[in-house]
C-alpha positions in Angstrom: 0.2 8.0 72.5 0.9 8.3 76.3 0.5 11.3 78.7 1.3 12.3 82.3 0.9 15.4 84.5 4.1 17.0 85.9 4.6 20.1 88.1 6.9 22.8 86.9 7.1 25.2 89.8 3.6 26.2 90.7 2.3 25.3 87.2 1.0 21.8 86.4 1.9 20.6 82.9 0.9 17.6 80.8 3.8 15.7 79.3 2.8 13.5 76.3 4.7 11.3 73.8 3.7 9.8 70.4 5.0 6.3 69.2 4.8 5.4 65.5 3.4 1.8 65.5 2.8 1.6 61.8 5.7 -0.7 61.2 4.7 -3.0 64.0 1.2 -3.2 62.7 2.4 -4.0 59.2 4.6 -6.8 60.6 1.7 -8.2 62.6 -0.5 -8.1 59.5 2.2 -9.9 57.5 2.5 -12.6 60.1 -1.2 -13.0 60.2 -1.3 -13.3 56.4 1.5 -15.9 56.4 -0.3 -17.9 59.0 -3.5 -17.9 57.0 -1.6 -18.9 53.8 0.0 -21.8 55.8 -3.4 -22.8 57.1 -4.8 -22.8 53.6 -2.1 -25.2 52.4 -2.5 -27.4 55.5 -6.3 -27.6 55.2 -6.0 -28.4 51.5 -3.4 -31.2 52.2 -5.6 -32.6 55.0 -8.7 -32.6 52.7 -6.9 -34.4 49.9 -5.2 -37.0 52.2 -8.2 -37.5 54.5 -11.2 -37.7 52.2 -11.9 -40.9 50.2 -14.3 -39.0 48.0 -12.6 -36.8 45.4 -15.4 -34.2 45.0 -15.6 -33.8 48.8 -11.9 -33.2 49.0 -12.0 -30.6 46.2 -14.9 -28.9 47.8 -13.0 -28.6 51.1 -10.1 -27.1 49.1 -12.3 -24.5 47.5 -13.9 -23.6 50.9 -10.4 -23.2 52.4 -9.5 -20.8 49.5 -12.5 -18.7 50.3 -11.8 -18.7 54.0 -8.0 -18.1 54.0 -7.4 -16.3 50.7 -10.4 -14.0 51.2 -11.7 -15.2 47.8 -15.2 -14.2 46.9 -15.5 -17.3 44.7 -13.3 -20.4 44.4 -13.9 -23.2 41.8 -12.2 -26.3 40.6 -12.7 -28.0 37.3 -11.4 -31.4 36.2 -10.6 -32.5 32.7 -12.9 -35.3 31.5 -11.6 -38.7 30.3 -12.0 -37.6 26.7 -9.8 -34.6 27.4 -12.1 -32.2 25.6 -14.3 -30.8 28.4 -13.7 -29.3 31.9 -16.3 -30.3 34.4 -16.9 -28.3 37.6 -16.3 -30.4 40.7 -16.2 -27.8 43.4 -17.6 -24.3 44.0 -17.5 -22.2 47.2 -18.2 -18.6 48.1 -20.7 -16.6 46.0 -21.9 -19.7 44.1 -22.0 -23.2 45.4 -24.0 -24.8 42.5 -22.1 -26.8 39.9 -24.7 -27.0 37.1 -24.6 -23.5 35.7 -23.3 -22.1 32.5 -19.7 -22.8 33.6 -20.5 -26.3 34.8 -19.0 -27.7 31.7 -16.4 -25.7 29.7 -15.0 -26.9 26.4 -11.2 -26.9 26.4 -10.0 -23.7 24.7 -13.2 -21.7 25.4 -13.9 -19.0 27.9 -11.2 -17.8 30.2 -11.0 -21.1 32.1 -10.9 -23.2 28.9 -8.2 -21.0 27.3 -5.8 -21.0 30.3 -6.3 -24.8 30.5 -5.5 -25.2 26.8 -2.5 -22.9 27.1 -1.4 -24.7 30.3 -0.4 -21.3 31.7 -1.8 -19.4 34.7 -3.9 -16.3 34.1 -3.7 -13.6 36.8 -5.1 -10.0 37.0 -5.8 -7.5 39.6 -7.8 -5.4 37.2 -10.5 -7.8 36.1 -12.9 -5.1 34.9 -10.5 -4.3 32.1 -9.3 -7.8 31.4 -9.9 -8.5 27.6 -10.8 -12.1 28.4 -13.6 -11.3 30.7 -16.9 -12.9 29.7 -19.4 -11.4 32.1 -18.5 -7.8 32.9 -21.9 -7.2 34.4 -21.4 -9.9 37.1 -17.9 -8.5 37.8 -19.3 -5.0 38.4 -22.3 -6.2 40.4 -20.2 -8.3 42.8 -17.4 -5.7 42.9 -14.8 -8.4 41.8 -11.3 -6.9 41.4 -9.0 -9.8 40.9 -8.8 -13.2 39.2 -6.2 -16.0 39.5 -6.5 -19.2 37.5 -4.0 -22.0 37.5 -3.9 -25.2 35.4 -3.7 -28.4 37.4 -0.5 -29.9 36.0 1.5 -33.0 37.0 4.3 -34.5 35.0 3.2 -32.3 32.0 -0.3 -33.8 32.1 -3.3 -31.5 32.4 -5.8 -32.6 35.2 -8.0 -29.5 35.4 -8.1 -25.9 36.6 -8.4 -24.0 40.0 -9.6 -20.4 39.9 -10.4 -17.7 42.5 -12.2 -14.4 42.2 -11.5 -11.7 44.8 -12.8 -8.3 45.8 -9.3 -7.0 46.6 -6.0 -7.3 44.8 -4.2 -10.6 45.2 -0.7 -10.4 46.7 2.3 -12.3 45.4 2.4 -14.6 48.4 -1.3 -15.4 48.0 -0.6 -16.4 44.4 2.3 -18.6 45.5 0.1 -20.4 48.0 -2.6 -21.0 45.3 0.0 -22.3 42.8 1.4 -24.7 45.4 -2.0 -26.1 46.3 -2.8 -26.4 42.5 0.3 -28.6 42.2 -0.8 -30.7 45.2 -4.4 -31.1 43.8 -3.1 -32.2 40.4 -0.8 -34.8 41.9 -3.7 -36.1 44.1 -6.1 -36.3 41.2 -3.6 -38.2 39.1 -3.0 -40.6 41.9 -6.7 -41.2 42.4 -7.2 -41.8 38.7 -4.3 -44.2 38.6 -5.8 -46.1 41.5 -9.2 -46.2 39.9 -7.7 -47.4 36.6 -5.8 -50.1 38.5 -8.9 -51.1 40.4 -10.9 -51.3 37.1 -8.1 -53.4 35.6 -8.1 -55.7 38.5 -11.9 -56.0 38.4 -11.6 -56.8 34.6 -9.0 -59.4 35.3 -11.2 -60.9 38.0 -14.1 -61.1 35.6 -11.9 -62.7 33.0 -10.6 -65.2 35.5 -14.2 -66.0 36.5 -15.2 -66.4 32.8 -12.1 -68.6 32.2 -13.0 -70.7 35.2 -16.6 -71.0 33.9 -15.3 -71.8 30.4 -12.9 -74.5 31.8 -15.8 -76.0 33.8 -17.9 -76.1 30.7 -15.0 -77.7 28.8 -14.6 -80.3 31.5 -18.3 -81.1 31.4 -18.1 -81.4 27.6 -15.1 -83.6 27.9 -16.9 -85.8 30.3 -19.8 -86.2 27.9 -17.4 -86.9 25.1 -15.4 -89.5 27.1 -18.5 -91.3 28.4 -21.7 -90.7 26.4 -19.9 -90.7 23.0 -17.6 -93.6 23.8 -20.5 -96.0 24.4 -22.0 -95.9 20.9 -18.5 -95.9 19.5 -17.7 -99.0 21.5 -20.8 -100.7 20.0 -19.8 -99.7 16.5 -16.3 -101.1 17.0 -17.6 -104.3 18.6 -20.0 -105.1 15.8 -17.5 -104.2 13.1 -14.9 -106.5 14.7 -17.6 -109.2 14.9 -18.3 -108.7 11.2 -14.6 -109.0 10.5 -14.3 -112.2 12.4 -17.5 -113.9 11.3 -17.4 -113.1 7.6 -13.6 -113.0 7.0 -12.9 -114.8 3.8 -16.6 -115.3 3.0 -16.9 -111.9 1.3 -14.6 -110.5 -1.4 -11.3 -108.9 -0.4 -12.7 -105.4 -0.8 -15.3 -106.2 2.0 -12.5 -107.3 4.3 -10.6 -104.2 3.6 -13.6 -101.9 4.1 -14.3 -103.5 7.5 -10.7 -103.0 8.4 -11.0 -99.3 7.6 -14.1 -99.0 9.6 -12.6 -100.6 12.7 -9.4 -98.6 12.3 -11.5 -95.4 12.0 -13.5 -96.2 15.1 -10.3 -96.9 17.1 -8.8 -93.6 16.0 -12.0 -91.8 17.0 -11.7 -93.3 20.4 -8.1 -92.1 20.7 -9.2 -88.6 19.6 -11.9 -88.5 22.3 -9.4 -89.6 24.9 -7.0 -87.0 23.7 -9.7 -84.3 24.0 -10.4 -85.4 27.6 -6.6 -85.1 28.4 -6.4 -81.7 26.7 -9.3 -80.3 28.7 -7.5 -81.3 31.9 -4.2 -79.6 31.1 -3.5 -77.1 33.8 -6.2 -78.4 36.2 -4.6 -81.5 37.6 -4.1 -83.4 34.4 -0.9 -84.5 32.9 2.1 -82.2 33.0 3.5 -80.7 29.8 6.3 -82.7 28.1 8.3 -82.7 25.0 6.4 -84.1 22.0 7.6 -85.5 18.7 6.0 -83.1 16.2 6.6 -85.5 13.3 4.5 -88.1 15.1 1.8 -85.6 15.8 1.6 -84.5 12.2 1.5 -88.1 11.0 -1.5 -88.8 13.3 -3.2 -85.6 12.0 -2.7 -86.5 8.4 -4.0 -90.0 9.0 -7.2 -88.6 10.6 -7.6 -86.2 7.7 -6.8 -88.6 4.9 -10.3 -88.8 3.5 -10.7 -85.0 3.4 -7.2 -84.7 1.8 -8.1 -87.3 -0.8 -11.5 -85.7 -1.6 -10.0 -82.2 -2.0 -6.8 -83.4 -3.8 -4.8 -81.4 -1.3 -1.1 -81.6 -0.9 0.3 -81.1 2.6 4.0 -80.1 3.0 6.0 -79.6 6.1 
């Protein structure tokens, strides 16, 4: 409203005008609301991209919802690895604790668990008359009017739930902003879980590699013992058996000469086995390279080494 004094003849008069600014104020309010919604999305993105700690990032998202969506309470639950329980990871507004009755919600129970199981949002601007309400006394006490809960979904996979409670009705553009942030949170949680799984897999591979290296070291040590400590008594046995063969050849009966021959041959084969064990332990660690092998020859050697066991068990070996 504006006014000015004018003179009509000898009579002073007040001239006034009234301007309807309702439309302008509504436009300004709409611009302010859009700016707040854009700020909400920007702060949520910044929190998710800038914080290495997931719980801290989710808490910042919840606080941004309280600040820019005028929520009385904002909370974020994540689905546990067993996919049976929703665990509260962020809470801002009226309650900041995370260990209350809604700290862990079984999938399919309470309002939050049911919307998660159904994988569909649940929105109401008349919470007092919502049939899914579980604590009407709290709703009345805190003058809560509206509720909006969105499942955190990415590629059809449920990651958790984000929900806000408000003391005024939630506009459509507010719900759109909340749904967009829910999608962003779900994608970020999935990415972090994939990175954690990859890191755990790499750690497991590193442990296996270390265990394999330790095992190979133990094998090389064993092979060293086999090739040195065991060969010495074997060399003595072979030497004395050969000495017996040379000294008493023809002086004993033919069976004795044959038995001595078997003993010397067995000792020589044992020496070859020990050397082969040493060579096998060095495969892949600077030993001989792989090469084509005559399987028929390998089988013949094996059957020769096992001829006593084959004879004692009356076994028949086919190939």
